[in-house]
C-alpha positions as CSV (number, residue, x, y, z in Angstrom):
1,M,-6.7,4.5,-23.4
2,R,-4.3,7.3,-22.6
3,F,-6.8,8.6,-20.2
4,M,-6.8,5.1,-18.5
5,L,-3.0,5.2,-18.4
6,V,-2.9,8.2,-16.7
7,V,-6.2,7.6,-14.1
8,S,-3.6,4.0,-13.5
9,G,-0.7,5.9,-12.7
10,R,1.3,4.6,-15.8
11,R,3.2,7.8,-16.4
12,G,5.8,6.5,-18.7
13,L,3.2,4.4,-20.7
14,A,1.2,7.4,-20.9
15,W,3.8,9.8,-22.4
16,I,4.6,7.1,-24.7
17,V,1.2,7.2,-25.5
18,A,0.9,11.5,-25.5
19,F,3.0,12.0,-27.6
20,C,2.2,9.3,-30.9
21,E,-1.3,11.0,-30.0
22,A,-0.1,14.3,-30.5
23,A,2.3,13.2,-33.3
24,V,-1.0,11.7,-35.4
25,W,-2.6,14.8,-34.7
26,V,-0.3,17.2,-36.1
27,F,0.7,15.7,-39.3
28,A,-3.2,15.0,-40.2
29,I,-4.0,18.6,-39.4
30,L,-1.0,19.6,-41.7
31,A,-2.3,17.4,-44.5
32,V,-5.8,18.3,-43.8
33,L,-4.9,22.2,-43.8
34,H,-2.8,21.5,-47.1
35,Y,-5.8,20.2,-48.8
36,L,-8.2,22.5,-47.2
37,S,-9.9,22.9,-50.8
38,E,-10.6,19.3,-51.0
39,P,-14.1,18.3,-48.4
40,V,-12.9,15.0,-48.7
41,V,-10.0,15.2,-46.6
42,A,-11.6,16.6,-44.1
43,V,-13.8,14.2,-43.7
44,G,-12.0,11.6,-43.7
45,Y,-9.7,13.5,-41.1
46,A,-13.5,13.4,-39.1
47,L,-13.8,9.5,-39.5
48,G,-10.2,8.6,-38.6
49,Y,-10.5,10.5,-35.5
50,A,-13.9,8.9,-34.6
51,T,-13.0,5.4,-36.1
52,G,-9.5,6.1,-33.5
53,T,-11.6,6.7,-30.7
54,F,-13.8,3.2,-30.8
55,L,-11.2,1.4,-31.7
56,G,-9.0,2.4,-28.6
57,M,-11.8,2.1,-26.5
58,T,-12.6,-1.3,-27.9
59,F,-8.9,-2.4,-27.2
60,E,-8.8,-0.6,-23.9
61,R,-11.8,-2.6,-23.2
62,H,-9.9,-5.7,-23.4
63,I,-6.6,-5.3,-22.2
64,K,-8.2,-3.8,-18.8
65,L,-5.4,-1.8,-17.0
66,G,-5.7,-0.7,-13.7
67,E,-7.0,-1.9,-10.3
68,Q,-10.7,-1.6,-9.3
69,V,-12.8,-2.3,-6.2
70,V,-16.1,-4.0,-5.9
71,R,-18.6,-3.1,-3.0
72,I,-21.0,-5.7,-2.6
73,F,-24.0,-5.6,-0.2
74,T,-25.6,-8.5,0.6
75,T,-28.1,-9.9,3.6
76,R,-25.5,-13.3,3.1
77,G,-22.1,-11.5,4.1
78,D,-20.3,-14.5,5.8
79,D,-21.4,-17.0,2.5
80,V,-20.2,-14.5,0.0
81,A,-17.4,-13.6,1.8
82,R,-15.8,-17.0,2.2
83,G,-17.1,-17.5,-1.4
84,L,-14.4,-15.4,-2.2
85,R,-12.2,-16.1,-0.3
86,L,-12.0,-19.7,-1.2
87,A,-11.4,-17.9,-4.7
88,N,-8.4,-16.2,-3.7
89,F,-10.3,-12.8,-2.9
90,R,-9.0,-10.7,-0.5
91,V,-12.2,-9.5,1.4
92,T,-12.6,-6.6,3.9
93,S,-16.8,-6.4,5.2
94,F,-18.5,-4.2,7.3
95,K,-21.7,-4.7,9.2
96,G,-23.9,-2.1,7.5
97,E,-27.9,-0.8,7.8
98,G,-29.5,-0.7,4.8
99,R,-33.5,0.4,3.5
100,D,-34.4,-2.8,4.8
101,G,-32.2,-3.6,7.9
102,P,-28.7,-5.0,8.2
103,V,-26.6,-5.8,5.5
104,D,-23.1,-6.7,5.4
105,L,-20.9,-4.3,3.1
106,L,-18.0,-6.7,1.3
107,F,-15.2,-4.5,-0.4
108,I,-12.6,-6.6,-2.5
109,Q,-9.4,-4.7,-4.1
110,C,-8.3,-6.7,-7.5
111,A,-7.0,-6.3,-10.7
112,R,-10.1,-4.5,-13.4
113,R,-10.0,-7.7,-15.2
114,K,-11.3,-10.0,-12.7
115,A,-14.0,-7.9,-11.2
116,D,-16.6,-9.4,-13.4
117,E,-15.3,-12.7,-12.2
118,V,-16.1,-11.1,-8.5
119,S,-19.3,-9.9,-9.1
120,H,-20.5,-13.2,-10.9
121,R,-19.1,-15.2,-8.0
122,A,-21.0,-12.8,-5.9
123,R,-24.3,-12.9,-7.6
124,D,-23.7,-16.5,-7.7
125,L,-23.6,-16.9,-4.2
126,D,-26.3,-14.4,-3.5
127,P,-28.6,-13.6,-6.6
128,E,-30.3,-10.4,-4.8
129,C,-26.8,-8.8,-3.5
130,Y,-26.2,-5.1,-5.3
131,Y,-22.6,-4.2,-6.3
132,V,-20.5,-1.5,-7.6
133,I,-17.4,-1.2,-9.0
134,D,-15.1,1.5,-8.9
135,D,-11.9,2.6,-10.6
136,I,-8.8,2.8,-8.0
137,R,-6.3,5.8,-8.9
138,T,-4.1,4.8,-6.1
139,A,-3.8,2.3,-3.5
140,A,-1.3,1.8,-0.7
141,V,-0.4,-0.4,2.4
142,G,1.3,0.4,5.5
143,R,1.1,3.2,8.0
144,V,2.1,6.4,8.4
145,S,4.8,7.5,11.6
146,A,7.8,9.4,11.9
147,G,7.8,10.5,8.2
148,V,7.9,6.7,6.9
149,P,5.4,6.8,3.8
150,L,3.2,4.5,3.0
151,M,4.5,1.3,0.6
152,P,2.4,1.5,-2.6
153,L,0.7,-2.0,-3.8
154,R,1.9,-2.1,-7.4
155,K,3.8,-0.3,-9.2
């Protein structure tokens, strides 16, 4: 979870989670070292660490922090783009050349929790489409001129 917060640029929350993670680790290691003659304590620590990793991954999968870009490769670009736009997704399209001929490339930036909806809607509109979903670390809107910085999309 800390890693996802770092990747999505949420520094303050990442700091809090990292602090808690380090504090738990220090106290757990102190307990393990204090009872070094008891192997069950070391096994308990290892089980707790593994369980914490599993639960953290499960929790993060459900809260879905961050932004993603869904790239759709389709031969029915106009139909898929129209359907996604009707569902209030912002779609940018490009013409391309694939292995089997012309294709349309559709790029959709969305909240991570919406990426599955985008891919499912695209598959409903074109069952033969191919899609790729990537995490976005930083996104900005605007242009750089005369030292004016780009404006971030979200804080």
